[in-house]
C-alpha positions in Angstrom: 115.7 87.4 160.4 116.5 90.4 158.4 114.1 93.1 157.7 113.5 94.4 154.2 115.9 97.2 154.8 118.6 95.0 155.9 118.4 92.7 152.9 119.3 95.5 150.6 122.4 94.8 148.5 125.3 97.0 149.3 127.0 98.6 146.3 130.5 97.4 145.6 133.4 99.6 145.5 135.6 99.7 142.4 138.3 97.8 144.2 136.0 94.9 145.0 134.7 94.7 141.4 138.1 94.3 139.9 139.2 91.7 142.3 136.5 89.2 141.3 137.5 86.0 139.5 136.5 86.0 135.8 133.8 83.6 134.8 135.0 80.4 133.3 134.4 79.8 129.5 131.7 77.3 128.9 133.0 73.9 128.2 132.2 72.5 124.7 133.4 69.1 125.6 135.6 68.6 122.5 139.3 67.8 122.5 141.9 69.5 120.3 142.0 66.5 118.0 138.3 66.6 117.6 138.4 70.3 116.8 141.1 69.8 114.3 139.1 67.0 112.6 136.0 69.2 112.5 138.2 72.0 111.0 139.5 69.6 108.3 136.0 68.4 107.5 134.8 72.0 107.2 137.7 72.9 104.9 136.9 69.8 102.7 133.3 70.8 102.5 134.3 74.4 101.7 136.7 73.1 98.9 133.9 70.9 97.6 131.4 73.8 97.5 134.0 76.1 95.9 134.6 73.5 93.2 130.9 73.2 92.6 130.6 77.0 92.4 133.5 77.1 89.9 131.8 74.4 87.8 128.5 76.3 87.8 130.3 79.5 86.9 132.1 77.7 84.1 128.9 76.2 82.8 127.2 79.6 82.9 130.0 81.2 81.0 130.0 78.4 78.4 126.2 78.7 78.0 126.5 82.5 77.7 129.2 82.1 75.0 127.1 79.5 73.1 124.1 81.9 73.2 126.2 84.7 71.9 127.6 82.5 69.1 124.1 81.3 68.2 122.9 84.9 68.0 125.9 85.9 65.8 125.3 82.8 63.6 121.6 83.6 63.2 122.4 87.2 62.2 125.0 86.0 59.7 122.6 83.4 58.3 119.9 86.1 58.0 122.3 88.5 56.2 123.4 85.7 53.9 119.7 84.8 53.1 119.0 88.5 52.4 122.1 88.8 50.2 121.1 85.6 48.3 117.6 86.8 47.7 118.9 90.2 46.5 121.4 88.4 44.2 118.6 86.3 42.7 116.5 89.4 41.9 119.5 91.2 40.4 120.4 88.2 38.3 116.8 88.2 36.9 117.1 91.8 36.0 120.2 91.3 33.9 118.4 89.7 30.9 116.0 92.6 30.8 119.0 95.0 30.6 120.5 92.8 27.9 117.3 92.9 25.9 117.1 96.7 26.1 120.8 97.0 25.0 120.2 94.7 22.1 117.1 96.7 21.1 119.1 99.9 21.0 121.9 98.2 19.0 119.3 97.1 16.4 117.4 100.4 16.4 117.2 101.9 12.8 118.9 105.3 12.6 115.7 107.0 11.3 113.9 106.1 14.6 116.8 107.0 17.0 115.3 110.4 17.9 111.7 109.2 18.6 109.9 110.0 21.8 109.4 106.3 22.7 113.1 105.8 22.2 113.9 108.6 24.7 111.4 106.9 27.1 113.2 103.6 26.8 116.6 105.2 27.2 115.3 106.7 30.5 114.2 103.2 31.5 117.6 101.9 30.6 119.4 104.6 32.7 117.1 103.9 35.7 117.7 100.2 35.5 121.5 100.7 35.2 121.4 103.2 38.1 119.4 100.7 40.2 121.9 98.0 39.6 124.9 100.3 40.3 123.2 101.4 43.6 123.1 97.7 44.6 126.8 97.2 43.8 126.4 95.7 40.4 129.1 96.8 37.9 129.9 95.5 34.4 133.0 93.3 34.0 135.6 95.0 31.8 136.5 92.9 28.7 137.8 95.2 26.0 141.5 94.4 25.4 141.8 92.4 28.7 143.5 89.1 29.1 141.0 86.2 29.4 140.3 85.3 33.0 138.2 82.1 33.5 137.1 83.5 36.9 135.5 86.5 35.1 134.9 85.4 31.5 133.3 82.5 29.6 135.0 81.9 26.3 132.4 81.3 23.6 135.0 81.1 20.8 138.7 81.1 20.2 139.5 82.9 17.0 142.6 84.1 15.1 142.5 87.9 15.1 145.0 90.4 13.8 146.3 92.8 16.3 145.5 90.6 19.4 147.8 88.5 21.4 146.9 84.9 22.3 144.5 84.9 25.3 143.4 88.5 24.8 139.7 89.2 24.6 138.6 90.3 21.1 135.1 91.4 22.3 131.9 90.4 24.1 129.6 87.8 22.6 126.0 87.3 23.5 126.0 89.0 27.0 128.0 91.3 29.2 129.2 90.0 32.6 128.6 91.7 35.9 130.1 91.8 39.4 128.2 92.1 42.6 130.7 93.8 44.9 133.6 91.4 44.8 131.6 88.4 43.5 130.9 87.4 39.9 127.1 87.8 39.4 127.4 86.6 35.8 130.5 85.9 33.7 131.1 87.8 30.5 130.6 85.8 27.3 133.7 86.6 25.2 135.5 85.9 22.0 139.2 85.1 22.7 142.2 85.5 20.4 144.3 82.4 19.6 147.7 82.2 18.1 148.0 82.4 14.3 149.3 79.0 13.2 150.0 80.1 9.6 
């Protein structure tokens, strides 16, 4: 029997350590064919998961685009609603301006310098300024050729000095544009050819 001192392990020398046999790799128990089959299955699963991820990404992008389009559509509809509401208010102001213009046209000369007339002229200028600030401008008619997109022909008359289809003058009410859109067409008298 060995004593405790004799049982001590002796240190190995560097030469003894390098001469040992390497440990064998643990055996997994699978053949090369089985490993290849497992690799193919893993690749198929990866391809399936990649396709699912691409589909999810595509759906997310489509949803984001739909949301963006819905926001743009909503903003456009809100802007159109505001513009339509503003247009209706401006259209309702036009008859008031017409009445003021008619009142000044019928004003007797002896009252043209009265204080109340000056007050109404100030109101007329403010109303015209308000309309202009909103983009409302009168449609020009004097000496222009009749355009059914801008004018409404009240009468067709023979008139000396005017060519056929030329506007003789406004009748009833002036027309107005709101930016590039007709707010109200001009009511006009149009010259026709002299058949004499």
